[in-house]
Every structure is written in C-alpha cells, then in structure tokens.
N, C-alpha and C positions, 0 to 999 in steps of 0.2 A: 544217614538214618538206617539203623538195622531193623529189618522187619521180621516178624515171626509168623508161624502158620496160624491161620484163622480157623478155629474149630467151631462147628455148629453146636449150639447149646439150646435145649428146649426152654421155653419161657414158662412163666406161671400160668399163662393162658392155655398153653398146651396141657399142663398138669391139670388144670380145671376141666378141660375137655375130656381128658382121659378118665378123670374121676367121675364125671357125669355119665360117660358111656358105661363105666363099670357098674354104676348104680342101676342103669337101665337094663343091663344084662342080668343083674341080680334079680330084677323084677320080671325078667322074661319068663313066660310060662312054659315055653318049649324045652325039650331035653336034648336037641341035636346041637352039635358043635359048630354048625355053619354060621350061626349068628355071631359067635365069638370071633371066628376067623374073618368074617366080613368086617366087623368093627376094627379089628387089628389092622386089616389091610387098608381100610379107609384112613386110619390114623397114620399109617406109614406113608400113604400117598400124600396126605396133607403135609407131613414133615418134608418129604422130598420136594414137593412143589414149592413150598415156602423157602426151602433152602436154595433152590435154583433161582428163585425170583429175588432173593435177598442180595442187596448190594455188598460186594466184598469190602471188608475193612481196609484192604490194601489200596482201594480207590479213594479212601478218605485221607487227605493230607492234613497233618497237624503241625503247627509251628507255635513256638512259645516266645513271647517278648517280655523281658523283665530287665530292670536296671542291673548294672554290674555289681553294685554294692548298696547297702542300706545300713543304717545305724540302729542298734538295739533301742527300742522305745519309740522309733519312728515307723512310718508305714511306707510301703511300696506297692505299686500296682503291677500285677502279672496279667498279661493278655494272651488268650488263646486265639489263634487264627485257624479255623477249620474249613477246609475246602472239599467239596464233593466233585470228584473228577469222573464219576460214573455217568452213564446215560440214563440212569433211573434215580428216583428219589428214595429216601428212606429216613427212618427215625434213628438219629445218631446220638450216642452218649459217649462222652470222653471223660476219663478219670485220670487225673495226674497224681503220681506218687510223690506228693510234696511232704517234706519233713514235718513232723508234728510241731517242733519248736519254731517253725516259721509262722505259726499262728494264722493260717489261711482261713478266710471267711468261708470258703467252699473249695472243694477239690474236684468237683464234678460238674459238668455242664451237658445238657441234652436239649435237642430240638429236631424238628423235621427239616431236612435239607433237600431241596429240589436239585435236579441235575445242574451242575455248574454253579451252584450257590455257594456263598461264603458266610460263615458265622463268626462273628467277632464278640468274644465274651471276656469279662474281666473278673478278677478277684483281688482282694486287698490282703497283703501280707503284713503282719505285725510281729516281727521276730522277737523272741524272748531270750535267745542265746546267741553269742557271737561265734564266728567260725566260718569255714568254707563248706557250703552245702551244694553238692552236685545234684543237678536235676536231670534225670534220664528217662525212666520208664513212663510211658503214657499208654493207657489201655483204651482201645476203640471198640465199641460194641454197636452193631447195626441190627435192627429188628427187621424181619421179613414183612412183606405187605400184609400177610395174614396174622402177624404177631404171634405165630406159633413157634417160631424159631428165631434165634439171634446168632449172629456170627461175631466172634470176639477175637481180637489179636492185641498183643502187647508189643510195642515197638520202642526203640531207643531214640529219644529226641534229645541230643546232647545240649547241655546248658549248665549253668551254675550261678550261685549267688553268694557273695561275700557279705557277711554281717559284721560290721565294725563295732568296736566297744562303745558302750553307752557314754554319753557326755551330758549328764544331768545338770552340771554347773554352767552350761554354755551361756544361758541368759544372764546369770549373775556376773560371770566373767566379762561378758560383753558390756554390761552396765558399768563395770569398773573402767573398762577401756574408753567409755564415752565421757568419763569425768574430766572436767577441764584441767585439773591439776595433774592428770596422768598423761593425756595426749593433747598436743596442740596441732591443729590442722596444718599440714604441709611439712612441718619439721619432724613429727613423729618422735619426739624426745621428751623425757621427763623434765619439767622445769619446776624447781622449788627455790625458795629463798635461802634455805640453809644447807642444801645438800648438793651433790654433784661434784665433778672434778674438772669440767670444761667451762671456761668463762663464756658467758653468753652476752650480757649487757649490764649497763648501770641503770639504776632506777631509784625512785624516791623510797625512803625508809618507811616501813609499815610496822605497826605495833608487834606483830608476831615474828619480826626478823631478829636474827642473832646479832649481837653487837660486834662479834668478831668478823662479820661480813661487811662492816662499814668501810667505805673507801674514804680515808681521811683527806687525801689530797683533793678529791672531787668535792667533799663536804666543805672544805675551807674555800674552795674556788667559787662554789655556787651558793654558799651561805645557807645551806639546808642539808639535813642528813641524807646521804646517798649511800646505797649499798650495792655490792657486786652480786649479780644474779648468775648462778651457775646452772648448767644443765648436765644431766648424767651422760656419761660416755655411751656411745653406741658401738655395735660390733663386738660386744663382750660375749664370752662363752658361757652358756648355761647347759650343763650336762646332767641329765636325769638318769640315775641308776636305779632301775626298778627290780626289786627282789621278786622272784617268781617261785621261791622255794616253799618248804613245808609250812612256815609260819604265816604265809600269805593265803593259805587255803581255808583258814577259819572264816566262818560266816559272821558278818556284823551288819546289822540293819537289813537283813534279808539277802545280802549278796556277799560273795567272798571278798576278803580284804584286797585281793589283787584288782578287783573291779573298781574299788575306791581309788587305788593307786593309778589306774588307767585314766580315770576321770581327772585326777590331779595332773597327770602328764599332759593331757590335752589342754587343760587350762593354762599351764605355764608355757607350753609351746606357743599357744595362740597369742598370749600377751607379750612374750619375749620377742617373737618375730615381728609383731606389730610395732614394738618400740625400737626395732632395728638391731636387737641382739641376735646372736646365733644360738639356736637351741638344738641340742643333740640328745640321743637316747642310747642307753646300754641296758639290755635286759639279761638277767642271769638267774641261775639257781645253782646247781652243782657245777655248771659250766656257763660260759658266756653264750647266750642264745642269739643275740643280734646286736649290731652296733650301727646307729644312725649318725652319720657325720653331721656336726653342727652347721647350720646355715640359717639365714634369715629370709629365705624365699617364701612366697605365699603358699607353695605346695607342701611346706614342711609339716603342717598339721595333718594332712592326708597321709604323708609318709610315716608319721609317728603312729597313726591308727593302723596302717598296713603292717608295721613292725610288731604290733601287739595282738592283732585280732585272732591269731591262731594259737596263742599261748594258753596253756592249761597248767595250773600249779603242779610242780614236781614235788612229790612227797619225800624229799631228801633234804639234808642240811644245805644251806646256801654257802657257796664258796666266795665269801666276801673278799678274801685276799686275792684270789684269781681275778675277780671282777675289777677290784680297785687297781690292781697292777696293770691290767689290760687298758683301763681307762686312762691312767696317768701316762702310760707309754704311748697311747694314741693321741692324747690331748695334753701337750706339754705347756701350753699357754695357761696362765693363771685363769681359773674359771670358778664359777659357782657350781659345786657338785651337790646335787640334791639326791639323797638316798631315801628311797621309798621302801620301807620295811615295817616290821612290827617290833614293839619294845618288850619282848619277852626277856626277862632278866637272864635266864640261862643262855639264850642265844646271843644276847648282847655281851655278856661277860666272856663266853667261850669263843665266839667267832667275830663279832662286830668290833669290840674294843681292841683286840690285838691287831685288827686290820686297818682301823681308821687312821692311824698315823701316816699311812701311805698317802692319803689324800689331804690331810690337814697340814702337812709340811708346807705346801705351796698354794693350796686352794682354799676358798671359802666353802665350808661344808654345812649343809642343812640336812638333818635327819627328820623325816616326816612319817607319821604313823596315824592310824585311826583307832580310837578307843572304842570299847564296847560299853554302850550305855546300860545294858542289862546287868553287867557286873557291878557298875556303880549303883544301880537301883537295889541290887541285893545287899551291897555294903551299907546302904542308907536305911535298910529295913528297921522299923522301930519295934514292931510287935511280932511275936512268934507263936503260932498255934501248935506247931510240931517241933520236935527236937531236930529234925532234919533241916528246918529253916534256920536254926541257930548255927548249925554246922556250915550251912551254905553261906551265911553271912560272914562267918569267920574266914572261910576260904576266899570270899570276895575281897574282904579287907586286906588279907595277906597278899592277894594278887595285885591290888592297887598299890600297896607299899612296895612290892617288888618292881612294879612299873615306875614308880617315883624314883627308886634307887637307880634303875637303869637310865632314866632321864638325867639324873644328877651326874652320873659317871660320864655320860656322853658330853654333857656341857663342860665338865671339867677337862675333857679331852680336846675341847676347842670347837665343838659343833653347836650350831643353833638347832634346837629341838622343837618340833611341833607335834603335839598329841591332840588331834582334833576329833570332834564328834562326827558320826556318820553324816555325810552330806555337806560337811564343812571343810574337809581336808583341802580340796582344790582352792576354795576361797581363801582360807588362811595361808596357804602356801603362796598364792598369788600376792596377797597383801605383804607377806614377809619378803618376797622377792622385790616388790616395789619399794618397800622401806629400806632394804639393804642397798638397793641400787641408788636410791635418792640420797642416802647418807654417805655414799662414796666408798663403802666397804668392799664392793665388788671389784 
C-alpha cells in the first residue's frame, strides 16, 4: 500500500468561524489594530491545536473486498474494512475512486471511529460496461476534535475487478437445456426418433416417426412396428469465429453488434458442452486476437467469457481469410464452424464470400448475424410527412434488399444463414445447432 503525505485542510466550520470573527471586527468601534491581531492569533492557535489533536490518516487502515469478476447486468458487493490504529478517536471519511461505469450505489463512507475500532461498510456495484477495471486510489480524511481542520491523504490500495460480457439469453438457453427431448438425465445426449448417427435402442413405432427408421426384422419378429432410435454423437467440435471488426461496432437494440455476438457465443458454448460436444472460440478482426481450444469441460463457459471480455471493436476491415485459415489449420477434424458477423453486402462480397470456401470444403458452416429492427420499421413506413422520410424509406428498403442478396449468396456458397432480431440471435443459433446435430449433419 503506497501512502502519500497528509496535508491539513481547513473545514467549513473554520471558514464559518473566520467569517463570523470578520463581521465582529467590522462592527468593532475601536480604531486600533490589536483586536485584529488578537483574533488572527486565536484563529491560528485553534488551527494548530486541532491539527495536533487530529488523528493522522496514516493511522487509518483501509482494505477493500470484492469479487474477482462480475457479469454486466448483474450486481456485486464491495466491502470496505476501515481500522483505526490510533490511540485517539476521530471522524473518518473514506472515498474510493471507483469507475463510473461500475455503477456503485455510493463511493464514500463516513463514521466516528474510536481507538482500535473497525468499520465494515458495503456498496453494491452494477457494471454497465465490460472490461478490466483497476481499483487503486482511496482517499482518507480525518476531522480534528474541534472540527476546524481535517487531515487528508490519498493512498494506493491495489485491487481490480473484471466485468464479463452480458449473457441476457441465459434463462432461455437453460430452459431449452431442461427440455426432455434435448437432455436426458445421466446420458447428456440428444435423443430423437428421426435423427442422430449412433444407434441407441429399439422401441415401438410412434405416429411422428419416419418410416425409414423402421427395423423390419424386429417388426416381423414381434408382430408390431418397431423403429430404431438413434442418439446424436458426442465429442463433436463446435468452433465459433467471432468477428470483432468494423461491421460489428454498429449499435443495434442499444448495444453494439459484438455484444449480441458474445451473448450467442456464451449460449452455444453452454449448450454444446452440456451435450458433451467440444466448443471452441476464435476472435478476430484485422488479425486473430485469441484462440480457445475446443473442450467440453464445465469451465469452458468461463474461459469463453475470459477470451472476450477485453475486446473492443477494431475499426478496420476484418481479415476473414486469415481467421479461417488459422482455424482450419488448428482444427482439422470436421466441425461446425459458426461465423458471427454482419451481413453488409459490400463486406460479404469483397471479404467473406472469397474466404468462405476455406471452411466449407470440409466443415459445416453457419453464418449468424443480428438485424436492425429500426431499418425494417423505416422500410415498412406507410405515410410520410416530410420528403426526408421518403428518402429514408427508400434507403432502408435498399439496405434490406442488399442484406437479402448477401444472405442468398452465402447460402449458395454452402452456409446456413441466420439473421435474427436483437435478443434472439443466441436462441436461434442454439436451436439451429440442436436441429443440425439431431439431423446428423454435423
């Protein structure tokens, strides 16, 4: 803990006393200077006495307790432990230089501390922005017993807080994971009557079963329709390639597109690892930023959040070819590659389409993006009061047509394309993953 010099600072009470003495001197009928010098001397004596009697801030110990990490949208408790190691008591005020985006309910705490006493005070943090936030400076102010002077010092109390990406789709994703047709207790594998590639068991025919799944030998032997039930393979690779370039900096639904992509990454990683598949992550913009090796461990969700929480969109064109080449070189086994980007026609034609054959040759490819409902609302506008509104509608219609052409070209190139509304990207992507896995395409 690095300490700094504690300087005495006159309080508002001393200022009030000085003002009151000035008014009395102004009303003094005498003409000699001795009254002025007497008052000044008394004020100086009061300052010196209060300063000497004031507890030194160096004798006040401050510690901070807070969780190592918290998620955007959730809350965390920060606790201050304030100890008075002086032989005298005093009124102590502690101010913590907390970042504004941490959303602290309060940053200051004050109380009278007797000698040897400890004050334990809390505040609630509600972060609104992800990233790493160092917590250092704490200012301690102690008032003298006469409240004419206070001694203040700022010290370095090392600490920090990591704010992880928001995961607003958590509850909906977990609800899907509890569905009986998605997870079966103990086996943790998808079981469907018409999909999958690993044989599980024989069972009686149901109306929604496919005829191609009928086991004719068992049907003849038991004299009733019997079908083969398959389960989806486990330990398959799911690799998410998250674009962090210029097209992901645009704001949709109040947050940048990259935040929607992070929500989708967390949703897919949680479901995939729960089903026994191995989920990995590649983040990139003009270069590859991080590579998370696929695994199905329980800690993979936290590792994915760790890999993303410090990312800020890079205002440059994304190097799809570099990222796809790095991913295919690292992960040679057939996998599901999920590319999280935006469907801007110029970026798709000039950068994404030339690069996508690198991953479609061997892998199942899904391209996922989030659409802007504001553009759709402009395109659907029926009446116009101003000429500018007509021009805006024409531009919105043109943008939607460009997005549709980009989607069609990507599908023609062999990719499954998802263009979801804000708040629905993670859900639709999880549903698509489950459908592709159950159908045996993965």
